[in-house]
N, C-alpha and C positions, 0 to 999 in steps of 0.2 A: 380496309383491305379485307377481302374475303379469304376463307381458308384455302380455296383452290389457288388463289394467287400466292399465298404463302408457300404452298408446295412447289410452285414453279420457281419462286425466288430461292428456295432451298436447293433445288436442283442446279440453278444457275450458280449458286455458291460453290458448287463442286468444280467449276471451270478452272479456277486458279490451281487447285490441287491436281486436277488431271493434267494441266499444262506442266506443272512442276514435275510430276511423275514422268511425263513425256520427255522433258528435258534430260532427266536422269537416264531414261531409256535411250535417248538420242546419243548421249555420251557412250553408253554401252555399245550401241550400234556402230559408232565411230571407231571404238576400240577394235571391234570385230572386222570392220572394213579395212582398217589400217593393217591388221595382221594379214588379212587376205591379199591385199594389194602389195604388201611388202614381200610376202612369199612369192607371189607372181612376178614381181619386178626382179627378184634375185634369180628365179628360175629362167627368166627370159633375158636377163641382162639389160633391162631398160631402166631409165632414170624415172624419178617420181614426176607425176604431172603437177604442173603449177597452174592449171586452168582455173581453179577456184580463186587463186590469188590474182590472176590476170583479170578475171571478171570483177573482183572487188576493186582493183585499181581503176577500172573503167567506171564502175558505178559510184564509188566513193571519191574519185578524183584524187587519190593519194599516189605517191610514187616513192617506193623505198629508195634510200640514198645509195646503197651499195649492195653487193651480192649477199653479204651476211644479213643485212636488213631484209632483203628480198626472201631469203630462206626462212627467216623468222616469221615474216608476214605470211608466207605461204603456209607454214605450219599452223599459225594462228587461224588463218582462214579455213583450213581443213577441219580443225577441231571445232571452231565456232560454227561453221556451216553445218557439220554433221550433228552437233549438239542442238543447234537451233531448230533443225528439221524435226527434232523430237517433239517440239511444241505442236506440230501438225499431228503427230501420233497421239498426243494428249487430247487434242481436239476430237480426233476420231473416237477415242475412248469416251469422251464426254458425250458424243452423239450416240453412243451405244454400240459401236462396232467393236467386235472382239475377235480374237484368234486369227485364223488365216484370212478372213475377210478384211480385217483391219490391217494386217501386214501387207496384203495385196494392194489395198488402197494406198497405203503409205508408200510402198515401192513405186506404184504407178505415178504418184504425185511427185516424189523426189526425182526419179529417173526421167519422167516426162518433162519436168521443169528443166532439168539439165539439158535434155535434148533440144529444147526450144531456146533457152537463154544463152548457152555458149555460142551457138552459131549467130544468134541475133546480135550479140556483143562483139562478134568477130574474133572470139577467143579460140574457137575450134570449128572445123568444117562440119557440115551436117553429117549425121550418122550414115547417110547413103553413100558417103565417100570414104568411110572408115575401113571397110572390109568386114567380112562376116566374123572373123576371129576377134577383132577389136571390139565390135559391137557386143559379141557374146561375153567377152571378158568384162567389159564395162557393166553390162547388165548383171553379170554374176556378182561383181563387187557390190553393186547396189542392192541386189537380192540378199546378200550376206548382211548388209547393213539393216535392211528392213526386217529380216528374220530375227536378228539379234535384238534390235530395238523392240520388236513386238514381243519377244520372249521376256525381255527385261521388264517391259511395261506390264505384262500379265503377272509377273512375279511381284513387282513392286506395288501394283494396284491392290488395294485391300478389299475389293468387292467380289471376289470369286466365290 
């Protein structure tokens, strides 16, 4: 093995750490998004979305037995989904993206995936049928998520 190859292997060895930091950042982003959407729900008098749980039911083929189980499953999917997307933020960090560029790429990936997957799974209509206010609010909550996850990632990452 040549010295140059050792250098690449060393960099590759950062991937698990970057993904781990990303998962912690995803948790922080999920906290921020939860606060944002909870405030918005209370102000508008709407109930929580169970779209992540509906998508998981279709993808995983599970069906909660009763309303209590459905609520717990929805909460689990919300926190798991948001935390899990932190791995993508870690991958962006591993690839060298930092700051606003990384947060923007993370936002585009997470929100873009939602915009494709939920209609594809039949869980939500396409955003073209939501109305401007609903699209803006959904984008806002995902922007809050990406900004908080990005900030947490930069704070937790020891390479600044």
